[in-house]
Structure formats: C-alpha cells, structure tokens
VMD Tcl script that draws the C-alpha trace (Angstrom):
set ca {
  {-11.64 7.61 -14.77}
  {-12.88 11.16 -14.89}
  {-9.76 13.10 -13.91}
  {-9.52 11.27 -10.61}
  {-12.52 12.98 -9.07}
  {-14.41 9.74 -8.39}
  {-13.06 7.04 -6.16}
  {-15.99 4.62 -6.27}
  {-15.59 1.83 -3.77}
  {-12.13 3.03 -2.77}
  {-12.87 6.48 -1.50}
  {-15.07 9.37 -0.81}
  {-17.78 11.21 -2.62}
  {-16.62 13.38 -5.54}
  {-13.36 14.57 -3.96}
  {-10.32 14.29 -6.15}
  {-6.78 13.70 -4.91}
  {-5.27 15.64 -7.83}
  {-3.37 18.21 -5.79}
  {-2.62 16.07 -2.74}
  {0.93 14.75 -2.33}
  {1.50 11.10 -1.41}
  {3.20 12.27 1.79}
  {-0.20 13.27 3.22}
  {-1.71 9.80 2.83}
  {1.11 7.31 3.26}
  {1.35 4.71 6.00}
  {4.34 5.36 8.23}
  {3.77 2.58 10.79}
  {4.67 -0.61 8.93}
  {6.86 -3.68 9.25}
  {9.72 -4.73 7.00}
  {11.46 -8.02 6.40}
  {14.99 -9.06 5.50}
  {15.78 -11.30 2.52}
  {17.15 -13.89 4.97}
  {14.02 -13.96 7.16}
  {11.98 -17.16 6.99}
  {8.43 -16.88 5.68}
  {7.33 -17.76 9.23}
  {8.26 -14.21 10.27}
  {5.96 -12.81 7.57}
  {3.16 -15.09 8.81}
  {3.61 -13.74 12.34}
  {3.47 -10.16 11.05}
  {0.35 -10.79 8.95}
  {-1.45 -12.31 11.93}
  {-0.30 -9.62 14.39}
  {-0.91 -6.59 12.16}
  {-3.13 -5.45 9.34}
  {-0.36 -5.42 6.76}
  {-0.52 -7.58 3.64}
  {2.65 -6.68 1.75}
  {6.09 -6.22 3.23}
  {9.00 -4.14 1.97}
  {12.19 -6.18 2.09}
  {15.29 -4.28 3.22}
  {18.91 -5.31 3.05}
  {21.39 -3.01 4.78}
  {18.69 -0.31 4.84}
  {18.10 -0.51 1.09}
  {14.79 -1.59 -0.46}
  {15.49 -4.77 -2.43}
  {12.07 -6.34 -2.79}
  {8.45 -6.65 -1.77}
  {6.86 -9.75 -0.31}
  {3.22 -9.72 -1.38}
  {0.42 -11.58 0.35}
  {-0.28 -13.63 -2.78}
  {3.42 -14.45 -3.12}
  {3.57 -15.45 0.54}
  {0.56 -17.77 0.25}
  {1.85 -19.40 -2.93}
  {5.30 -19.94 -1.39}
  {3.83 -21.40 1.80}
  {1.93 -23.96 -0.27}
  {4.98 -24.84 -2.39}
  {8.00 -24.33 -0.14}
  {6.81 -24.15 3.47}
  {7.25 -21.58 6.21}
  {11.00 -22.13 6.60}
  {11.74 -20.84 3.11}
  {13.64 -17.55 2.93}
  {11.85 -14.34 1.97}
  {14.48 -13.84 -0.77}
  {13.14 -16.90 -2.61}
  {9.65 -15.41 -2.82}
  {9.93 -11.61 -2.82}
  {9.21 -9.56 -5.91}
  {12.34 -7.82 -7.15}
  {10.65 -6.02 -10.03}
  {8.31 -3.57 -8.29}
  {7.16 0.02 -8.53}
  {7.75 2.71 -5.94}
  {6.26 6.12 -5.27}
  {7.86 9.37 -4.18}
  {6.31 11.31 -1.27}
  {6.11 14.41 -3.51}
  {4.13 12.66 -6.27}
  {0.48 13.51 -6.53}
  {-1.89 10.97 -5.03}
  {-4.00 10.85 -8.18}
  {-1.19 9.58 -10.40}
  {-0.11 7.00 -7.82}
  {-3.73 5.86 -7.41}
  {-3.90 5.22 -11.16}
  {-0.60 3.33 -11.05}
  {-1.88 1.17 -8.20}
  {-4.98 0.35 -10.21}
  {-3.04 -0.41 -13.39}
  {-0.24 -2.51 -11.89}
  {-2.50 -4.79 -9.90}
  {-0.34 -4.06 -6.86}
  {-1.86 -4.02 -3.40}
  {0.70 -1.50 -2.19}
  {3.59 0.67 -3.28}
  {6.67 1.39 -1.18}
  {7.25 5.14 -0.84}
  {10.90 6.05 -1.22}
  {12.63 9.41 -0.70}
  {16.32 9.88 -1.53}
  {16.82 6.11 -1.59}
  {15.22 5.52 1.83}
  {11.92 3.79 2.50}
  {9.61 6.30 4.21}
  {6.23 4.59 3.97}
  {3.70 2.44 2.15}
  {0.68 3.42 0.12}
  {-2.29 1.09 -0.38}
  {-5.66 1.40 -2.11}
  {-7.32 1.00 1.28}
  {-5.24 3.78 2.78}
  {-6.04 6.13 -0.10}
  {-9.73 5.32 0.39}
  {-9.54 6.00 4.12}
  {-7.68 9.26 3.52}
  {-10.27 10.42 0.98}
  {-13.18 9.53 3.30}
  {-11.57 11.50 6.13}
  {-11.01 14.47 3.81}
  {-14.67 14.26 2.73}
  {-15.83 14.18 6.35}
  {-13.67 17.18 7.20}
  {-15.30 19.05 4.33}
  {-18.77 18.02 5.47}
  {-19.39 15.70 2.52}
  {-21.21 12.51 3.51}
  {-19.90 9.34 1.85}
  {-22.36 7.78 -0.61}
  {-22.26 4.45 1.19}
  {-23.99 5.94 4.24}
  {-27.72 6.68 4.24}
  {-28.51 10.37 3.92}
  {-30.71 11.96 6.60}
  {-34.25 12.71 5.44}
}
mol new
graphics top color blue
foreach p $ca { graphics top sphere $p radius 0.5 }
foreach p [lrange $ca 0 end-1] q [lrange $ca 1 end] { graphics top cylinder $p $q radius 0.2 }
display resetview
C-alpha cells in the first residue's frame, strides 16, 4: 500500500483517506441482534436489508458480532433456531469515530473482517465496511471532479 492513496477495487482514483475521520464514512442505519435471538432473526435481517454482519448488543453493550460466514456455518450445523450467542464472535476489533479512515481501512484488510463496529464512549454508533469505504471514496472523487478508473473516459 502506498500510504493509502490507492484504493484499487475498493475505492476511487488516487484519493487517500489519510486525513478523513471514520465518523464521515460510517454506516449509521444498521440492525443489531441480541445474544438470545434465534439465527432466524438474522436470516430475516439479511434478506430484508443489505447488511452482512450484525453487532450483538446486551443491555446496550456491544458483546459480539455475528458474521455472515458464521451465520451460514451455524445454519448448516445447528439450524435456524440456534441462539446468536452460540455463533457470534466475541473476539473482535472495533473502531473509534475519531480514528483516521486510512488506518481502519488497513485494519479491515489485515483482519479479514467484513466490517468493524464503531464505538464511542462504550456505545455503538455505527458500522464500517470495505464497501462503505469504497462508496465514500468514490463519492469524494466525484465531488472533486475525478472520474473513477472503472468508468470509460470521454474521448
């Protein structure tokens, strides 16, 4: 990675997120689950929304993340009635809304995570995904008049 200035397939043309805080790019409209919810509730959310990973909250506190791959594996092994708590990841990374997008982007790449919960003062305030970072960077590029490489350039 060359200082975060290239996003390749995940973002826009030569625009780096180095000085952009996570708070500018995070997803604030998302669904959460409870540890006691059956996996069926996660299935319903996946089919109704475009969300793959779900923060798991207990009494307002982030206690886990149910990933899409974890959900699919658990459905095959345990069925849809199994509790989220039996499948959720309890060892997960988080991001702070004040962190710079570039460092969180690198963490997302390195951890193999699809998303990171964004937590401020102990409260879940959003999610950050590779796709969302890419969308944010493409929008920033368009606002600056930079055409994404994936689109044909006018002759």
